[in-house]
RODODO-832051 format. One record per atom (N, C-alpha, C): x, y, z; atom name. Coordinates in steps of 0.2 Angstrom, whole numbers, plus 5000, padded with zeros to 4 digits. Example, Ala and Ser with C-alpha at 12.3 -4.5 7.8 and 13.67 -1.06 7.14 Angstrom:
# residues 2
(site (5066,4972,5039),'N') (site (5062,4978,5039),'CA') (site (5066,4984,5039),'C') (site (5064,4989,5035),'N') (site (5068,4995,5036),'CA') (site (5064,5000,5039),'C') 
# end
This chain:
# residues 122
(site (5458,5971,5022),'N') (site (5456,5975,5027),'CA') (site (5462,5978,5031),'C') (site (5467,5973,5032),'N') (site (5473,5975,5036),'CA') (site (5477,5980,5032),'C') (site (5477,5979,5025),'N') (site (5481,5983,5021),'CA') (site (5478,5991,5021),'C') (site (5471,5991,5022),'N') (site (5468,5998,5022),'CA') (site (5470,6001,5029),'C') (site (5470,5998,5034),'N') (site (5472,6000,5041),'CA') (site (5480,6002,5041),'C') (site (5484,5998,5038),'N') (site (5491,6000,5037),'CA') (site (5492,6006,5033),'C') (site (5488,6007,5027),'N') (site (5489,6013,5023),'CA') (site (5487,6019,5027),'C') (site (5481,6019,5031),'N') (site (5479,6024,5034),'CA') (site (5484,6026,5040),'C') (site (5487,6022,5043),'N') (site (5492,6023,5048),'CA') (site (5498,6027,5045),'C') (site (5500,6024,5039),'N') (site (5506,6027,5035),'CA') (site (5505,6034,5033),'C') (site (5498,6035,5031),'N') (site (5496,6042,5029),'CA') (site (5496,6047,5035),'C') (site (5494,6044,5040),'N') (site (5494,6048,5046),'CA') (site (5501,6050,5049),'C') (site (5505,6045,5049),'N') (site (5512,6047,5050),'CA') (site (5515,6052,5046),'C') (site (5514,6051,5039),'N') (site (5517,6056,5034),'CA') (site (5514,6063,5036),'C') (site (5507,6064,5037),'N') (site (5504,6070,5038),'CA') (site (5507,6073,5045),'C') (site (5508,6069,5050),'N') (site (5511,6072,5056),'CA') (site (5518,6074,5055),'C') (site (5522,6071,5051),'N') (site (5529,6073,5049),'CA') (site (5529,6079,5046),'C') (site (5524,6080,5041),'N') (site (5523,6086,5037),'CA') (site (5522,6092,5041),'C') (site (5517,6091,5046),'N') (site (5515,6097,5051),'CA') (site (5521,6099,5055),'C') (site (5524,6094,5058),'N') (site (5530,6096,5062),'CA') (site (5536,6099,5058),'C') (site (5537,6097,5052),'N') (site (5542,6100,5048),'CA') (site (5540,6108,5046),'C') (site (5533,6108,5045),'N') (site (5531,6115,5043),'CA') (site (5531,6120,5049),'C') (site (5530,6118,5055),'N') (site (5531,6122,5061),'CA') (site (5538,6124,5062),'C') (site (5543,6119,5060),'N') (site (5550,6121,5061),'CA') (site (5552,6126,5056),'C') (site (5549,6125,5050),'N') (site (5551,6130,5044),'CA') (site (5548,6137,5044),'C') (site (5544,6138,5049),'N') (site (5542,6145,5050),'CA') (site (5547,6150,5050),'C') (site (5553,6148,5053),'N') (site (5559,6153,5053),'CA') (site (5563,6151,5047),'C') (site (5565,6156,5043),'N') (site (5569,6155,5038),'CA') (site (5576,6153,5040),'C') (site (5579,6156,5045),'N') (site (5586,6155,5047),'CA') (site (5586,6156,5054),'C') (site (5591,6154,5057),'N') (site (5592,6155,5064),'CA') (site (5596,6161,5066),'C') (site (5599,6164,5061),'N') (site (5603,6170,5062),'CA') (site (5602,6175,5056),'C') (site (5603,6182,5058),'N') (site (5603,6187,5053),'CA') (site (5608,6192,5054),'C') (site (5610,6195,5049),'N') (site (5616,6200,5049),'CA') (site (5613,6207,5049),'C') (site (5614,6211,5054),'N') (site (5611,6218,5055),'CA') (site (5617,6223,5056),'C') (site (5615,6230,5056),'N') (site (5619,6235,5057),'CA') (site (5620,6236,5065),'C') (site (5615,6235,5068),'N') (site (5615,6236,5076),'CA') (site (5611,6230,5079),'C') (site (5611,6229,5085),'N') (site (5608,6223,5089),'CA') (site (5601,6223,5088),'C') (site (5597,6228,5087),'N') (site (5590,6228,5086),'CA') (site (5588,6228,5079),'C') (site (5593,6228,5074),'N') (site (5591,6227,5067),'CA') (site (5587,6233,5065),'C') (site (5587,6239,5068),'N') (site (5583,6245,5066),'CA') (site (5587,6250,5062),'C') (site (5593,6249,5061),'N') (site (5597,6253,5057),'CA') (site (5598,6250,5050),'C') (site (5598,6254,5045),'N') (site (5599,6252,5038),'CA') (site (5606,6249,5036),'C') (site (5606,6244,5033),'N') (site (5612,6241,5030),'CA') (site (5614,6244,5023),'C') (site (5609,6244,5019),'N') (site (5610,6247,5012),'CA') (site (5603,6248,5009),'C') (site (5604,6251,5003),'N') (site (5598,6252,4999),'CA') (site (5600,6250,4991),'C') (site (5595,6249,4987),'N') (site (5596,6248,4980),'CA') (site (5590,6248,4976),'C') (site (5590,6247,4970),'N') (site (5585,6247,4965),'CA') (site (5583,6240,4964),'C') (site (5576,6239,4963),'N') (site (5573,6232,4961),'CA') (site (5575,6231,4954),'C') (site (5578,6225,4952),'N') (site (5579,6224,4945),'CA') (site (5573,6221,4941),'C') (site (5568,6219,4945),'N') (site (5562,6216,4942),'CA') (site (5556,6217,4947),'C') (site (5550,6216,4944),'N') (site (5544,6216,4949),'CA') (site (5545,6209,4953),'C') (site (5542,6210,4959),'N') (site (5542,6204,4963),'CA') (site (5536,6204,4967),'C') (site (5532,6198,4967),'N') (site (5526,6197,4971),'CA') (site (5527,6191,4975),'C') (site (5528,6193,4982),'N') (site (5529,6187,4987),'CA') (site (5524,6182,4987),'C') (site (5526,6176,4989),'N') (site (5522,6170,4989),'CA') (site (5517,6170,4995),'C') (site (5518,6174,5000),'N') (site (5514,6175,5006),'CA') (site (5515,6182,5009),'C') (site (5511,6183,5015),'N') (site (5512,6190,5018),'CA') (site (5518,6191,5021),'C') (site (5523,6187,5022),'N') (site (5529,6188,5025),'CA') (site (5534,6191,5020),'C') (site (5532,6191,5014),'N') (site (5537,6194,5009),'CA') (site (5535,6201,5006),'C') (site (5540,6205,5004),'N') (site (5539,6211,5002),'CA') (site (5538,6211,4994),'C') (site (5532,6214,4992),'N') (site (5531,6215,4985),'CA') (site (5533,6221,4982),'C') (site (5536,6222,4976),'N') (site (5538,6228,4974),'CA') (site (5539,6228,4966),'C') (site (5539,6234,4963),'N') (site (5540,6235,4956),'CA') (site (5547,6236,4954),'C') (site (5549,6234,4948),'N') (site (5555,6236,4945),'CA') (site (5557,6243,4946),'C') (site (5563,6245,4948),'N') (site (5566,6251,4949),'CA') (site (5564,6255,4955),'C') (site (5560,6252,4959),'N') (site (5558,6255,4966),'CA') (site (5564,6254,4970),'C') (site (5565,6259,4975),'N') (site (5570,6259,4980),'CA') (site (5568,6254,4985),'C') (site (5573,6250,4987),'N') (site (5572,6245,4993),'CA') (site (5577,6247,4998),'C') (site (5575,6247,5004),'N') (site (5579,6248,5010),'CA') (site (5580,6242,5014),'C') (site (5586,6240,5015),'N') (site (5588,6233,5018),'CA') (site (5589,6234,5025),'C') (site (5586,6231,5030),'N') (site (5587,6232,5037),'CA') (site (5591,6226,5039),'C') (site (5590,6220,5037),'N') (site (5594,6214,5038),'CA') (site (5595,6209,5033),'C') (site (5600,6205,5034),'N') (site (5601,6199,5029),'CA') (site (5601,6193,5033),'C') (site (5597,6188,5030),'N') (site (5597,6181,5034),'CA') (site (5604,6178,5033),'C') (site (5606,6174,5037),'N') (site (5613,6171,5037),'CA') (site (5612,6164,5038),'C') (site (5616,6159,5037),'N') (site (5615,6152,5038),'CA') (site (5612,6149,5032),'C') (site (5607,6145,5034),'N') (site (5604,6141,5028),'CA') (site (5600,6145,5023),'C') (site (5598,6151,5024),'N') (site (5594,6155,5019),'CA') (site (5598,6162,5018),'C') (site (5604,6162,5017),'N') (site (5608,6168,5015),'CA') (site (5606,6171,5009),'C') (site (5601,6168,5005),'N') (site (5599,6171,4999),'CA') (site (5593,6176,5000),'C') (site (5590,6177,5006),'N') (site (5585,6181,5008),'CA') (site (5587,6187,5012),'C') (site (5584,6193,5010),'N') (site (5585,6199,5014),'CA') (site (5579,6201,5016),'C') (site (5579,6206,5021),'N') (site (5572,6209,5023),'CA') (site (5573,6217,5023),'C') (site (5567,6220,5021),'N') (site (5567,6227,5020),'CA') (site (5561,6230,5018),'C') (site (5561,6236,5016),'N') (site (5554,6239,5014),'CA') (site (5555,6244,5008),'C') (site (5550,6246,5005),'N') (site (5550,6251,5000),'CA') (site (5550,6258,5003),'C') (site (5547,6259,5009),'N') (site (5547,6265,5012),'CA') (site (5553,6265,5017),'C') (site (5557,6270,5017),'N') (site (5563,6270,5021),'CA') (site (5561,6269,5029),'C') (site (5556,6271,5031),'N') (site (5554,6271,5038),'CA') (site (5549,6266,5040),'C') (site (5547,6261,5035),'N') (site (5542,6256,5036),'CA') (site (5544,6252,5042),'C') (site (5550,6250,5043),'N') (site (5551,6245,5049),'CA') (site (5550,6249,5055),'C') (site (5551,6255,5056),'N') (site (5550,6259,5062),'CA') (site (5542,6261,5063),'C') (site (5539,6262,5058),'N') (site (5532,6265,5059),'CA') (site (5527,6259,5057),'C') (site (5529,6253,5056),'N') (site (5524,6248,5055),'CA') (site (5521,6247,5048),'C') (site (5524,6250,5043),'N') (site (5521,6249,5037),'CA') (site (5524,6243,5034),'C') (site (5522,6241,5028),'N') (site (5524,6235,5025),'CA') (site (5531,6234,5025),'C') (site (5533,6228,5027),'N') (site (5540,6226,5028),'CA') (site (5540,6219,5027),'C') (site (5545,6216,5023),'N') (site (5546,6209,5022),'CA') (site (5552,6207,5019),'C') (site (5552,6200,5017),'N') (site (5558,6197,5014),'CA') (site (5557,6197,5007),'C') (site (5563,6196,5004),'N') (site (5564,6196,4997),'CA') (site (5570,6193,4995),'C') (site (5571,6190,4989),'N') (site (5577,6187,4986),'CA') (site (5582,6192,4985),'C') (site (5588,6191,4988),'N') (site (5593,6196,4987),'CA') (site (5595,6198,4980),'C') (site (5595,6193,4976),'N') (site (5597,6193,4969),'CA') (site (5592,6198,4965),'C') (site (5587,6200,4968),'N') (site (5582,6205,4964),'CA') (site (5584,6212,4966),'C') (site (5589,6213,4970),'N') (site (5591,6220,4972),'CA') (site (5598,6222,4969),'C') (site (5598,6228,4966),'N') (site (5605,6230,4963),'CA') (site (5607,6235,4969),'C') (site (5611,6234,4973),'N') (site (5613,6238,4979),'CA') (site (5617,6244,4976),'C') (site (5615,6250,4978),'N') (site (5618,6256,4975),'CA') (site (5621,6261,4981),'C') (site (5619,6259,4987),'N') (site (5622,6263,4993),'CA') (site (5622,6259,4999),'C') (site (5628,6259,5002),'N') (site (5630,6255,5008),'CA') (site (5629,6260,5014),'C') (site (5625,6259,5019),'N') (site (5625,6264,5025),'CA') (site (5631,6262,5030),'C') (site (5633,6255,5030),'N') (site (5638,6253,5034),'CA') (site (5641,6247,5031),'C') (site (5647,6246,5033),'N') (site (5651,6239,5030),'CA') (site (5652,6235,5036),'C') (site (5649,6237,5042),'N') (site (5650,6232,5048),'CA') (site (5643,6229,5049),'C') (site (5643,6222,5050),'N') (site (5637,6218,5051),'CA') (site (5638,6214,5057),'C') (site (5633,6214,5061),'N') (site (5633,6210,5067),'CA') (site (5628,6204,5066),'C') (site (5630,6198,5068),'N') (site (5626,6192,5067),'CA') (site (5622,6191,5074),'C') (site (5615,6191,5073),'N') (site (5611,6191,5079),'CA') (site (5606,6185,5078),'C') (site (5604,6182,5084),'N') (site (5599,6177,5083),'CA') (site (5592,6179,5079),'C') (site (5590,6175,5075),'N') (site (5583,6177,5072),'CA') (site (5578,6175,5076),'C') (site (5572,6179,5076),'N') (site (5566,6177,5080),'CA') (site (5561,6174,5075),'C') (site (5556,6170,5078),'N') (site (5551,6167,5074),'CA') (site (5547,6173,5071),'C') 
# end
């Protein structure tokens, strides 16, 4: 009987640890690199090298050869993730905007070579 109680307590602690870690991981990175302080100006654009369907609603899904517009790049622990849209003005008009792996984009135009590092929000 004591073993079952000990097992339940251990399982509960493991579950609480998972929940607190999941809440912390909502933010991919603490910083992002942008063209301006509001991250509203484009950094670059490119063509998708393959189809991509994101794992959840935070991600941008696209088809191979679609033009992707990049508004910011995460820096720090997740420098492999960028954020942008398929529609050039999506970020400004509220259309679909999301994250994607930077390796899926072949950059073909830079709008600026200056990047500011700003804090990322949740």
